[in-house]
C-alpha positions as CSV (number, residue, x, y, z in Angstrom):
1,M,-5.4,21.9,15.8
2,S,-4.4,18.9,13.5
3,V,-2.2,19.5,10.6
4,N,-0.9,17.0,8.2
5,V,2.6,17.2,7.6
6,G,5.1,14.8,6.3
7,T,5.3,10.9,7.3
8,F,4.5,10.3,10.8
9,N,1.9,9.5,12.4
10,G,1.8,10.7,15.9
11,T,0.8,13.6,18.4
12,F,3.6,16.0,19.3
13,F,3.7,18.2,22.2
14,G,7.2,19.6,22.4
15,K,10.4,20.4,20.6
16,G,12.3,17.6,19.2
17,R,13.1,15.5,16.5
18,V,10.2,13.8,14.9
19,A,11.1,10.2,14.7
20,G,11.4,8.2,11.6
21,V,11.3,11.4,9.1
22,G,14.1,13.2,9.8
23,K,11.8,16.4,10.7
24,W,11.9,19.1,13.9
25,V,9.2,20.4,15.3
26,T,10.0,23.5,17.6
27,P,6.3,25.2,19.3
28,L,6.3,28.9,19.4
29,E,4.0,31.1,20.9
30,D,2.0,32.1,17.7
31,G,2.3,28.6,16.0
32,V,5.1,26.1,14.9
33,I,8.1,25.5,12.8
34,I,8.2,22.3,11.2
35,A,11.8,21.6,9.8
36,D,14.2,19.0,7.7
37,D,17.3,19.2,5.9
38,V,15.4,20.7,2.8
39,H,12.3,22.7,3.9
40,I,11.1,25.3,6.8
41,T,7.2,25.5,7.4
42,F,5.7,27.8,9.9
43,I,1.9,27.1,10.8
44,L,0.1,29.7,12.6
45,C,-2.1,28.1,15.5
46,P,-4.1,30.0,17.9
47,R,-2.4,29.0,20.8
48,A,1.1,27.4,21.0
49,E,0.1,24.2,23.0
50,H,-2.2,23.0,20.2
51,Y,-0.4,19.9,18.7
52,L,0.5,18.6,15.1
53,T,-0.8,15.3,14.1
54,I,1.5,13.8,11.3
55,G,0.2,11.4,9.1
56,I,0.5,7.7,8.5
57,N,3.2,6.8,6.8
58,P,2.5,4.8,3.7
59,P,3.9,1.4,2.2
60,T,6.3,1.1,-0.6
61,E,7.4,-0.7,-2.8
62,L,4.6,-2.7,-3.6
63,T,5.3,-6.1,-5.7
64,A,2.8,-8.5,-7.1
65,V,4.1,-11.9,-8.5
66,E,1.7,-14.2,-10.2
67,I,2.4,-17.7,-8.4
68,S,0.3,-19.3,-10.2
69,T,-3.1,-19.3,-12.3
70,A,-4.5,-19.4,-9.0
71,E,-2.6,-17.2,-6.6
72,I,-0.6,-13.9,-6.5
73,D,1.7,-13.3,-4.0
74,L,1.9,-9.5,-3.0
75,S,5.3,-8.1,-0.5
76,W,6.1,-4.6,0.2
77,I,8.0,-2.3,2.5
78,Y,7.0,-0.5,5.4
79,E,9.6,1.6,7.2
80,F,9.1,4.0,10.5
81,P,6.2,2.3,12.0
82,N,4.3,4.3,14.4
83,G,2.2,2.1,16.8
84,E,-0.3,1.5,13.2
85,D,-2.9,-1.0,13.5
86,G,-2.1,-2.7,9.9
87,F,-2.7,-2.6,6.3
88,K,-5.7,-2.8,4.4
89,I,-4.8,-4.8,1.1
90,E,-7.7,-3.3,-1.9
91,R,-7.8,-5.3,-5.6
92,Q,-9.0,-4.2,-8.5
93,V,-10.5,-7.0,-11.1
94,D,-10.3,-5.5,-15.1
95,A,-10.7,-2.2,-14.0
96,G,-13.5,-2.8,-12.0
97,G,-13.3,-0.3,-9.4
98,F,-10.7,-1.2,-6.2
99,T,-12.7,-3.2,-3.2
100,Q,-10.6,-3.7,0.5
101,I,-9.8,-7.8,-0.2
102,D,-8.4,-7.9,3.7
103,T,-6.1,-6.4,6.5
104,R,-2.9,-7.8,7.3
105,P,-1.6,-6.7,11.2
106,L,1.6,-4.4,11.6
107,G,4.8,-6.1,11.1
108,T,3.2,-8.1,8.1
109,T,4.5,-7.1,4.9
110,T,3.2,-9.9,2.3
111,Y,-0.2,-11.0,1.2
112,N,-1.3,-14.1,-0.7
113,D,-4.3,-13.6,-2.7
114,M,-5.7,-17.1,-3.8
115,T,-9.2,-16.0,-4.8
116,V,-7.4,-15.2,-8.5
117,S,-8.8,-17.0,-11.8
118,E,-7.8,-17.1,-15.3
119,G,-8.2,-14.5,-17.8
120,H,-8.9,-11.6,-15.8
121,T,-6.3,-8.3,-15.0
122,Y,-5.5,-7.7,-11.0
123,D,-4.6,-4.6,-9.4
124,Y,-3.5,-4.2,-5.7
125,R,-2.7,-1.0,-3.6
126,V,-2.0,-1.2,0.1
127,R,-2.4,1.7,2.8
128,A,-1.2,1.4,6.5
129,Y,-4.1,2.3,9.2
130,K,-4.6,3.1,12.8
131,G,-8.1,3.4,13.7
132,A,-10.3,5.1,11.4
133,N,-7.0,6.7,9.7
134,N,-5.6,5.6,6.7
135,S,-2.2,6.4,4.9
136,E,-1.7,7.2,1.1
137,Y,-1.9,4.2,-1.1
138,S,1.0,2.3,-2.2
139,N,2.1,2.1,-6.0
140,V,-0.5,-0.2,-8.0
141,R,0.8,-3.3,-9.3
142,S,-1.3,-5.4,-11.8
143,I,-0.7,-8.8,-13.6
144,T,-3.0,-10.5,-15.7
145,I,-3.2,-14.1,-15.4
146,A,-3.5,-15.6,-18.9
147,I,-5.7,-18.6,-19.4
148,A,-3.4,-22.0,-19.5
149,P,-3.6,-23.9,-22.6
150,R,-5.4,-26.7,-22.4
151,K,-4.7,-30.1,-23.5
152,V,-6.4,-31.3,-26.6
153,V,-6.6,-34.4,-28.0
154,R,-8.2,-35.7,-31.3
155,N,-8.2,-39.5,-32.4
156,G,-5.7,-40.1,-30.1
157,Y,-3.3,-37.5,-30.7
158,D,-2.0,-34.6,-28.6
159,V,-3.3,-32.0,-30.6
160,T,-2.2,-28.5,-28.3
161,R,0.7,-26.1,-29.9
162,S,0.9,-22.9,-27.9
163,G,-2.8,-22.9,-27.4
164,N,-3.7,-23.5,-31.4
165,L,-5.7,-26.4,-32.2
166,V,-4.3,-28.2,-34.7
167,Y,-6.8,-30.9,-36.7
168,Y,-5.8,-33.8,-38.4
């Protein structure tokens, strides 16, 4: 039996505390008790030796910073790693749907997107993965890269003012 409980990824066969998330797992003859400081859950299992697979911890506190009109830097927090393979970075351009743009190995909590351009809105999200299994997504961060003002020269004079053209 495989049950998704909490934010821990692993297989548990005995009584004890689940690392990182403060959950206690106690197998019984006809099921399993999962408890933390607030909740107690009983899961009925056909046989007590069936195990639980508890979900992969998601990244948190995703931030996105515009470094230039050609670069956005991402960072996130990842607590309680348990042998995950790494992170999948997804991006959406101008609300066109999310696609995976890269992966990062476990232990890496930053990504530099140098494929952005002016005049577009970029939304990002990150999730951890282990094999074919994925965590929930992080929060989504959005950045719009404005079109930078261009220097305009007319008759030898710089006529650029805050992006508005002034003609002489």
